[in-house]
C-alpha positions as CSV (number, residue, x, y, z in Angstrom):
1,M,-184.4,-6.4,-79.4
2,T,-184.6,-3.7,-81.6
3,T,-181.8,-0.9,-83.0
4,S,-183.9,1.0,-84.6
5,S,-185.8,4.2,-83.4
6,T,-188.9,5.2,-83.0
7,D,-189.4,8.5,-84.3
8,A,-190.2,9.4,-87.7
9,P,-187.6,10.9,-89.3
10,R,-187.9,14.8,-89.9
11,K,-186.2,16.8,-92.3
12,P,-182.5,18.2,-91.2
13,G,-183.2,21.8,-89.7
14,A,-181.2,25.2,-90.5
15,R,-178.6,24.1,-88.3
16,V,-177.8,21.0,-89.6
17,A,-178.1,22.6,-93.0
18,V,-175.5,25.2,-92.0
19,Q,-173.2,22.3,-90.6
20,R,-173.1,20.8,-93.7
21,V,-172.1,23.7,-95.6
22,G,-169.4,24.3,-93.1
23,T,-168.2,21.0,-93.1
24,F,-168.1,21.3,-97.0
25,M,-166.2,24.6,-96.8
26,S,-163.7,22.9,-94.0
27,G,-163.0,19.9,-96.4
28,M,-162.1,22.4,-99.3
29,I,-159.8,24.9,-97.1
30,M,-158.5,22.3,-94.4
31,P,-156.2,20.0,-97.3
32,N,-155.0,23.1,-98.2
33,I,-153.7,24.8,-95.1
34,P,-149.7,23.6,-95.7
35,A,-150.0,25.7,-98.8
36,L,-151.3,28.5,-96.6
37,I,-148.5,27.9,-94.0
38,A,-145.8,27.8,-96.7
39,W,-147.3,31.4,-98.1
40,G,-147.1,32.7,-94.4
41,I,-143.0,31.4,-94.1
42,F,-142.4,32.8,-97.7
43,T,-144.5,36.4,-96.2
44,A,-142.6,36.1,-92.7
45,F,-139.0,35.5,-94.3
46,F,-138.8,37.2,-97.5
47,I,-141.0,40.2,-98.0
48,A,-139.5,44.0,-97.4
49,V,-140.5,44.0,-93.4
50,G,-139.8,40.2,-93.2
51,W,-137.2,38.7,-91.0
52,T,-134.6,38.1,-94.2
53,P,-135.7,40.5,-96.5
54,N,-135.3,38.8,-100.2
55,A,-136.4,40.7,-103.1
56,D,-136.3,37.9,-105.6
57,L,-137.8,35.1,-103.6
58,A,-140.0,37.7,-102.2
59,T,-141.5,37.8,-105.8
60,I,-143.4,34.0,-105.1
61,V,-145.7,35.5,-102.4
62,G,-148.0,37.6,-104.8
63,P,-148.3,35.1,-107.3
64,M,-148.9,32.1,-104.6
65,I,-152.0,33.9,-103.0
66,H,-153.3,34.9,-106.2
67,Y,-153.1,32.3,-108.6
68,L,-152.0,29.2,-106.8
69,L,-154.4,29.1,-103.5
70,P,-157.0,30.0,-104.7
71,I,-156.7,27.1,-107.8
72,L,-155.6,24.6,-105.4
73,I,-159.3,25.3,-103.4
74,A,-160.8,24.6,-106.3
75,Y,-159.4,21.8,-107.2
76,T,-160.1,20.5,-104.0
77,G,-163.7,21.2,-103.7
78,G,-164.2,20.1,-107.4
79,S,-162.5,16.7,-106.6
80,L,-164.9,16.2,-103.9
81,V,-168.0,16.8,-105.7
82,Y,-166.7,14.5,-108.7
83,G,-163.2,13.5,-108.4
84,P,-160.4,14.7,-110.8
85,R,-162.9,15.3,-113.9
86,G,-164.5,17.6,-112.0
87,A,-161.1,19.3,-109.7
88,V,-160.2,20.1,-113.5
89,V,-163.2,22.0,-114.9
90,G,-163.5,23.5,-111.2
91,S,-160.4,24.9,-111.5
92,I,-160.5,26.5,-115.1
93,A,-163.7,28.2,-113.6
94,T,-161.9,29.9,-111.0
95,F,-158.8,30.9,-113.5
96,G,-161.8,32.7,-115.7
97,A,-163.0,34.3,-112.1
98,I,-159.0,35.8,-111.1
99,A,-159.0,37.1,-114.3
100,G,-162.1,38.7,-114.6
101,S,-161.8,40.1,-110.8
102,D,-158.4,41.5,-111.9
103,Q,-159.7,43.1,-115.3
104,L,-163.1,44.8,-113.2
105,I,-160.1,46.3,-110.8
106,A,-157.9,47.5,-113.7
107,N,-161.2,48.9,-115.4
108,F,-162.0,50.9,-112.4
109,N,-158.8,52.0,-111.2
110,A,-158.2,53.4,-115.2
111,S,-161.2,55.4,-114.5
112,L,-159.7,57.3,-110.8
113,P,-158.8,60.5,-111.3
114,E,-154.7,61.1,-110.6
115,G,-153.5,60.4,-107.9
116,A,-156.6,58.8,-106.0
117,D,-156.2,55.8,-104.1
118,Q,-156.9,52.7,-105.6
119,L,-158.3,49.3,-105.5
120,G,-156.3,46.1,-104.9
121,Q,-156.1,43.1,-106.3
122,V,-159.4,40.9,-104.9
123,H,-158.3,37.1,-104.2
124,M,-160.9,34.4,-105.5
125,F,-161.2,32.3,-102.3
126,I,-164.9,32.7,-102.4
127,G,-164.8,32.4,-106.1
128,A,-163.0,29.2,-105.3
129,M,-165.2,27.8,-102.9
130,I,-168.4,28.6,-105.3
131,L,-166.7,27.5,-108.6
132,G,-164.9,24.8,-107.9
133,P,-167.9,22.4,-106.6
134,L,-170.4,24.1,-109.2
135,G,-168.0,23.8,-112.3
136,A,-167.7,19.6,-111.4
137,Y,-171.8,19.4,-110.3
138,T,-172.5,20.6,-113.9
139,M,-170.1,18.8,-115.4
140,K,-171.8,15.7,-113.6
141,R,-175.0,16.6,-114.7
142,L,-173.5,16.7,-118.2
143,D,-172.0,13.7,-118.4
144,Q,-175.1,11.9,-117.1
145,L,-177.0,13.1,-120.4
146,W,-174.6,11.0,-122.3
147,D,-174.0,8.4,-120.4
148,G,-174.4,4.8,-122.0
149,K,-175.1,6.5,-125.6
150,I,-171.5,7.2,-126.4
151,R,-170.2,5.1,-129.6
152,A,-167.7,2.7,-128.6
153,G,-164.5,3.8,-129.5
154,F,-165.5,7.6,-129.0
155,E,-165.1,7.3,-125.1
156,M,-162.0,9.4,-124.6
157,L,-162.7,12.0,-127.6
158,V,-166.1,12.6,-126.0
159,N,-164.6,13.0,-122.4
160,M,-162.0,15.2,-123.2
161,F,-163.6,17.6,-125.6
162,S,-167.0,17.6,-123.2
163,A,-165.0,18.2,-120.1
164,G,-162.6,20.7,-122.2
165,I,-165.7,22.6,-123.6
166,W,-167.5,22.9,-120.5
167,G,-164.5,24.0,-118.8
168,F,-164.4,27.0,-121.3
169,V,-167.7,28.1,-121.1
170,M,-167.6,27.7,-116.6
171,A,-164.6,30.4,-117.3
172,I,-166.5,32.9,-119.2
173,V,-169.1,32.1,-116.1
174,G,-166.8,32.8,-113.6
175,F,-164.9,36.0,-115.7
176,Y,-168.4,38.0,-115.9
177,P,-170.7,37.4,-113.1
178,V,-169.0,35.4,-110.6
179,A,-165.9,37.7,-110.6
180,W,-168.3,40.9,-110.5
181,L,-170.4,39.2,-107.3
182,V,-167.2,37.6,-105.1
183,N,-165.2,41.8,-105.9
184,G,-169.0,43.2,-104.9
185,L,-169.2,40.7,-101.7
186,M,-165.3,40.9,-100.5
187,T,-166.0,45.0,-100.8
188,I,-169.3,44.6,-98.3
189,L,-167.5,42.2,-96.0
190,G,-164.5,43.9,-95.9
191,N,-166.1,47.3,-95.0
192,A,-168.1,46.1,-92.5
193,V,-164.8,44.5,-90.7
194,N,-163.2,47.9,-90.9
195,W,-166.9,49.3,-89.3
196,L,-166.4,47.1,-86.4
197,V,-162.4,47.2,-86.0
198,E,-163.0,51.4,-86.4
199,T,-166.0,51.6,-83.8
200,N,-164.0,49.2,-81.4
201,L,-167.2,46.7,-81.9
202,L,-164.9,43.9,-83.1
203,P,-165.3,42.0,-80.0
204,L,-168.8,41.4,-80.1
205,T,-168.6,38.9,-82.7
206,S,-167.8,36.6,-80.1
207,I,-171.3,36.2,-79.3
208,I,-171.5,34.5,-82.6
209,I,-168.6,32.7,-82.8
210,E,-168.2,30.8,-79.6
211,P,-171.7,29.0,-79.2
212,A,-171.1,28.6,-83.0
213,K,-167.8,26.4,-82.4
214,V,-169.9,24.7,-79.5
215,F,-173.1,23.6,-82.2
216,F,-170.2,22.8,-84.8
217,L,-171.3,25.8,-87.0
218,N,-167.9,27.6,-87.1
219,N,-166.4,26.0,-90.1
220,A,-169.2,28.2,-92.4
221,I,-168.3,31.3,-90.4
222,N,-164.3,30.7,-90.1
223,H,-163.6,29.1,-93.8
224,G,-166.7,31.1,-95.3
225,V,-165.5,34.4,-94.1
226,L,-163.1,34.7,-91.6
227,T,-160.4,33.2,-93.8
228,P,-160.7,34.9,-96.9
229,L,-160.9,38.4,-95.5
230,G,-157.9,37.3,-92.9
231,I,-155.6,36.6,-96.4
232,A,-156.8,39.7,-98.1
233,Q,-155.7,41.5,-95.3
234,A,-153.1,40.0,-94.5
235,D,-151.6,40.4,-98.2
236,E,-152.3,44.2,-97.8
237,Q,-151.0,44.7,-94.0
238,G,-148.7,41.7,-93.3
239,S,-150.9,40.3,-90.8
240,S,-154.8,40.2,-89.6
241,I,-156.8,40.1,-86.3
242,L,-159.2,37.8,-88.0
243,F,-157.2,35.3,-87.8
244,L,-158.0,34.9,-84.2
245,L,-161.1,35.3,-83.7
246,E,-161.8,31.7,-84.2
247,A,-158.5,30.0,-83.7
248,N,-157.7,31.4,-79.6
249,P,-157.3,28.3,-77.9
250,G,-157.4,30.3,-74.7
251,P,-161.3,30.2,-74.1
252,G,-161.1,26.6,-74.4
253,V,-158.5,25.9,-72.0
254,G,-159.9,28.2,-69.7
255,L,-163.3,26.0,-69.7
256,L,-161.0,22.9,-69.3
257,L,-159.0,24.3,-66.4
258,A,-162.4,25.1,-64.7
259,F,-163.7,21.5,-64.7
260,T,-160.1,20.0,-63.6
261,F,-160.8,22.0,-60.5
262,F,-164.2,22.3,-59.8
263,G,-165.6,20.0,-62.0
264,I,-167.5,16.5,-60.7
265,G,-167.4,13.0,-61.9
266,A,-166.1,11.8,-65.4
267,A,-166.1,15.1,-66.5
268,K,-163.2,16.1,-64.1
269,A,-161.3,13.6,-64.3
270,S,-160.9,13.4,-68.3
271,A,-160.7,17.5,-68.6
272,P,-156.9,17.5,-67.7
273,G,-156.3,15.1,-70.8
274,A,-158.9,17.2,-72.7
275,A,-157.2,20.4,-72.3
276,I,-153.4,19.2,-73.0
277,I,-155.0,18.0,-76.5
278,Q,-157.2,21.2,-77.2
279,F,-154.4,23.6,-76.1
280,F,-151.1,22.0,-77.7
281,G,-153.3,19.5,-80.3
282,G,-155.5,22.2,-81.2
283,I,-158.5,19.7,-81.4
284,H,-161.0,22.1,-80.3
285,E,-163.9,19.9,-80.2
286,V,-162.8,18.2,-77.3
287,Y,-164.5,20.8,-75.0
288,F,-167.7,20.9,-76.7
289,P,-169.2,18.2,-74.4
290,F,-168.3,20.3,-71.4
291,A,-170.1,23.2,-72.9
292,L,-173.0,21.2,-73.6
293,M,-173.5,19.4,-70.2
294,K,-174.1,23.0,-68.6
295,P,-174.8,25.6,-71.7
296,V,-174.9,28.9,-69.5
297,L,-171.0,27.8,-69.6
298,I,-171.3,29.3,-73.3
299,V,-171.2,33.3,-71.3
300,A,-167.9,32.0,-70.1
301,L,-166.3,31.2,-73.3
302,I,-168.1,34.5,-75.1
303,A,-166.3,36.5,-72.1
304,G,-163.4,34.9,-72.7
305,G,-163.1,35.3,-76.6
306,M,-164.4,39.2,-75.9
307,T,-161.2,39.8,-74.0
308,G,-158.9,37.8,-76.3
309,V,-160.4,40.1,-79.5
310,T,-160.3,43.2,-77.3
311,T,-156.3,42.5,-76.0
312,N,-155.4,42.0,-79.7
313,M,-157.3,45.1,-80.6
314,V,-155.9,47.4,-78.1
315,L,-152.0,45.7,-78.3
316,G,-152.1,44.7,-82.2
317,G,-151.8,41.4,-82.1
318,A,-152.4,39.6,-85.4
319,L,-151.4,36.4,-87.4
320,R,-149.7,36.1,-90.8
321,A,-152.2,33.1,-91.9
322,P,-154.5,31.1,-90.5
323,A,-153.3,29.2,-87.7
324,A,-154.9,25.4,-88.5
325,P,-155.3,23.5,-86.1
326,G,-155.9,25.9,-83.3
327,S,-153.2,24.9,-81.2
328,I,-150.8,27.2,-79.2
329,I,-147.8,26.0,-81.5
330,A,-149.6,26.6,-84.7
331,V,-150.6,30.1,-83.3
332,L,-147.1,31.3,-82.1
333,A,-145.7,29.8,-85.6
334,Q,-147.8,32.2,-87.5
335,T,-147.7,35.4,-85.4
336,A,-146.8,38.4,-86.9
337,N,-143.3,40.1,-86.2
338,G,-144.0,42.1,-83.1
339,S,-146.9,40.8,-82.3
340,Y,-146.1,38.4,-79.7
341,F,-146.6,40.0,-76.8
342,A,-150.0,40.8,-77.7
343,V,-150.7,37.6,-79.0
344,I,-149.6,35.6,-76.0
345,L,-151.5,38.3,-73.5
346,S,-154.9,37.4,-75.2
347,V,-154.7,33.8,-74.8
348,V,-153.7,33.9,-71.4
349,L,-156.4,36.0,-70.5
350,S,-159.2,34.8,-72.6
351,A,-158.5,31.6,-70.9
352,A,-158.3,33.2,-66.9
353,V,-161.2,35.2,-68.0
354,T,-163.1,32.0,-68.9
355,F,-161.8,30.1,-65.9
356,L,-162.6,32.5,-63.3
357,I,-166.7,32.7,-64.8
358,A,-167.0,29.1,-65.4
359,A,-165.6,28.3,-61.8
360,V,-168.1,30.7,-60.5
361,I,-171.2,28.9,-62.7
362,L,-169.7,25.4,-61.3
363,R,-169.4,26.2,-57.7
364,A,-172.6,27.9,-57.9
365,S,-174.4,24.3,-59.0
366,R,-171.6,22.3,-57.5
367,K,-174.6,20.8,-54.6
368,R,-177.1,20.1,-57.3
369,D,-174.2,18.6,-59.7
370,L,-173.7,16.3,-56.6
371,A,-176.8,15.5,-55.7
372,A,-177.9,14.9,-59.4
373,A,-174.8,12.5,-59.2
374,E,-175.7,10.5,-56.3
375,A,-178.9,10.3,-57.7
376,G,-177.3,8.3,-60.7
377,T,-177.8,11.2,-63.2
378,D,-174.9,11.2,-65.5
379,S,-174.1,14.7,-66.7
380,F,-172.7,13.4,-70.0
381,S,-176.2,12.2,-70.5
382,S,-178.0,15.3,-70.0
383,A,-175.7,16.9,-72.8
384,I,-176.4,13.7,-75.0
385,A,-180.1,15.0,-74.4
386,K,-179.5,18.5,-75.4
387,T,-177.9,17.3,-78.2
388,E,-181.1,15.1,-79.2
389,A,-183.0,18.3,-78.8
390,N,-180.5,20.7,-81.3
391,K,-181.3,18.1,-83.9
392,G,-185.1,17.8,-83.5
393,K,-184.7,14.1,-83.8
394,K,-183.9,11.0,-81.6
395,S,-181.6,8.2,-83.0
396,E,-180.4,4.7,-82.4
397,A,-177.1,5.8,-81.4
398,L,-178.0,8.8,-78.5
399,A,-180.3,6.6,-77.2
400,G,-177.6,4.0,-76.7
401,L,-175.1,6.1,-75.4
402,R,-177.9,7.0,-72.7
403,G,-178.9,3.4,-72.1
404,G,-175.5,2.6,-71.0
405,S,-172.4,0.7,-72.3
406,E,-174.4,-2.8,-72.0
407,L,-177.0,-1.5,-74.1
408,A,-174.9,-0.3,-76.2
409,E,-172.7,-3.2,-76.3
410,A,-175.5,-5.5,-77.1
411,N,-177.0,-3.0,-80.2
412,T,-173.4,-2.9,-81.6
413,E,-173.0,-6.3,-81.4
414,A,-176.1,-7.2,-82.8
415,Q,-174.9,-5.1,-86.0
416,V,-171.5,-6.8,-86.3
417,A,-173.2,-10.2,-86.2
418,T,-175.9,-9.6,-88.2
419,E,-174.0,-7.5,-91.4
420,R,-170.6,-7.6,-92.0
421,L,-167.2,-8.4,-90.7
422,V,-165.2,-5.9,-89.4
423,R,-162.2,-5.1,-91.3
424,S,-162.1,-1.7,-91.7
425,I,-162.8,1.2,-88.6
426,V,-163.1,4.5,-89.8
427,F,-163.1,7.9,-87.9
428,A,-164.8,10.5,-89.1
429,C,-165.1,14.1,-88.5
430,D,-165.9,17.4,-90.1
431,A,-162.3,17.7,-92.2
432,G,-161.0,14.4,-91.4
433,M,-157.9,15.7,-89.8
434,G,-158.5,16.8,-85.9
435,S,-160.5,15.0,-83.6
436,S,-160.4,11.9,-85.9
437,A,-156.9,11.6,-86.1
438,M,-156.9,11.3,-82.4
439,G,-159.4,9.0,-82.0
440,A,-158.1,6.7,-85.0
441,S,-154.7,7.1,-83.0
442,V,-156.3,5.7,-79.5
443,L,-158.5,2.7,-81.1
444,R,-155.1,1.6,-83.2
445,N,-153.4,1.4,-79.8
446,K,-156.2,-0.6,-78.1
447,V,-156.4,-2.7,-81.4
448,K,-152.9,-3.4,-81.6
449,K,-152.8,-4.2,-77.7
450,A,-155.8,-6.4,-78.1
451,G,-153.5,-8.8,-80.8
452,I,-156.2,-8.5,-83.3
453,E,-154.9,-8.8,-86.7
454,G,-156.2,-8.0,-90.0
455,V,-158.2,-4.6,-89.2
456,T,-157.4,-1.1,-90.2
457,V,-158.2,2.0,-88.3
458,V,-158.2,5.6,-90.0
459,N,-159.4,8.7,-90.1
460,K,-161.4,10.4,-93.1
461,A,-163.5,13.5,-93.7
462,I,-167.0,12.8,-93.2
463,A,-167.5,13.7,-97.0
464,N,-165.0,11.2,-98.0
465,L,-166.6,8.4,-96.6
466,D,-166.9,5.5,-98.5
467,P,-168.8,1.6,-98.5
468,S,-165.6,0.3,-97.9
469,A,-165.9,1.5,-93.9
470,D,-167.4,-1.8,-91.9
471,L,-167.8,0.4,-88.9
472,V,-167.5,4.5,-88.5
473,V,-167.1,6.0,-85.5
474,T,-168.3,9.8,-85.1
475,Q,-169.0,12.5,-82.1
476,N,-173.0,12.7,-81.4
477,Q,-173.6,15.4,-83.7
478,L,-172.1,14.2,-86.7
479,T,-173.2,10.8,-86.8
480,D,-177.0,11.4,-88.7
481,R,-174.4,12.9,-91.5
482,A,-171.8,10.2,-91.5
483,R,-175.3,7.5,-91.4
484,A,-176.6,9.4,-94.8
485,Q,-173.1,9.5,-96.5
486,V,-172.6,5.2,-95.5
487,P,-176.1,3.8,-94.5
488,D,-174.7,0.1,-94.8
489,S,-171.8,0.7,-92.5
490,I,-171.9,0.3,-88.5
491,H,-172.3,3.4,-86.9
492,V,-170.9,4.4,-83.3
493,S,-171.5,7.3,-81.8
494,V,-169.1,9.1,-78.8
495,D,-169.4,12.0,-76.5
496,N,-165.8,12.9,-77.0
497,F,-162.9,10.9,-79.5
498,M,-160.4,11.1,-76.3
499,N,-161.3,8.2,-73.9
500,S,-164.8,7.0,-75.0
501,P,-165.8,3.7,-73.3
502,R,-167.1,2.8,-76.7
503,Y,-163.3,1.7,-77.6
504,D,-163.2,-1.1,-75.4
505,E,-167.0,-1.8,-76.2
506,V,-165.7,-1.8,-80.0
507,V,-162.1,-4.1,-79.5
508,E,-163.9,-6.6,-77.5
509,L,-166.8,-7.0,-80.0
510,V,-164.6,-7.1,-83.1
511,R,-161.9,-9.1,-81.1
512,R,-164.6,-11.7,-80.4
513,Q,-165.7,-11.8,-84.0
514,H,-162.7,-12.6,-85.3
515,Q,-162.0,-15.3,-83.1
516,D,-165.0,-16.9,-84.1
517,G,-164.2,-16.4,-87.4
518,N,-160.5,-17.9,-86.8
519,Q,-162.5,-21.1,-85.4
520,E,-165.1,-21.4,-88.3
521,G,-161.8,-21.3,-90.1
522,H,-160.4,-24.6,-88.7
């Protein structure tokens, strides 16, 4: 039996490249969401229009958003590229960009006639996402130049001074070209958003955002554009509608409710649980396979998204800070004062519109879907085929899913038996916090109930995978990237993290493997 793909590998397309960029951005932003939440709480309570105004505590708000958050993002990005050493250099470079931006704006405001509107501060979130990884990568390359060429006893001296000197150089790079570039870019993007709002065209962004979410491209849009612009807007106005463009849980729960009432087979059975996880847990990935089963349903998601954005535009709905994960609980926690009615109504209406359109589509195709099910055609397998087409290549993992559990079990068992003893199972997703945390919890409970000891089950971001992972579980669309990160690990693909049959197969194989090992030990 062979488990390898018969197709020659092809270079990743533009979609995969954008996906990787988005994943990296997510890896920089998501670990620092608690800091953004803390900033949002300070803003909600202590600024002049907050719940409990306090002029002294309000002084924390400005420095936190202007200095702390960009430097935290830069440190995280640098750490992803080159550990703590790269993180320090990237942070130094970002501080240079912050100072450079402030100086540019001060010089510009000084040139304005008296009484003219002055520019406010530009927060270096985009600069941090550039300079954190760039500073770390260049430091890594420099270290490679003199690796193995330093005299014994001088290693610490060279390491400390080389990082300090290169941090100095990168801070100057940040102060001049990067600060100028980011200030200009933020001005262009800010003007574009203002134009969309003034012309009432902001709902059209759903045409891009909703399909991008289904194909795992949303992180590049959300963390690369919407979050930096939203934070700048929230700093000036106290809140921003931009935080709701991607985080609104309404369209996703509307789609899942439509499958709950009008779906068939496995999709209908799993939709109610997925709806709870998506709406309250904020893990939007759970509805992606449902949309991929019947891509015309993306129209329902777009319509729902546009409805939500329109409602917030008309009624003034906005959030104080990013809602992450995209749970209704997180959304309400970050809702600005006076916006609760608008935000709640936008979620309800977006869910209702998506539900109604999806219900019509599912009802219209019900006879055809039932006939396909009776003929033995699995809609989830069709969704897997579409995923392969989107990737532009076939893969062993997806072929195993299509072939059924017996083939999947045989392939996984062959890998386990011939490659390594499974002691570490890792669930990996873009940020290592949402869907992978849920999947790890589910499998951890199954392993515990099976009485298997000595096996750890954790969740990580794909970028943080390392060779210590014996078996890696990912969603179908992410398996190729995980395999590229840790090619020697065993890789298992699932269509969703909630209730995949692959879990039972993995548990049984690991249990059998450990039993065999114990018998040999005796």
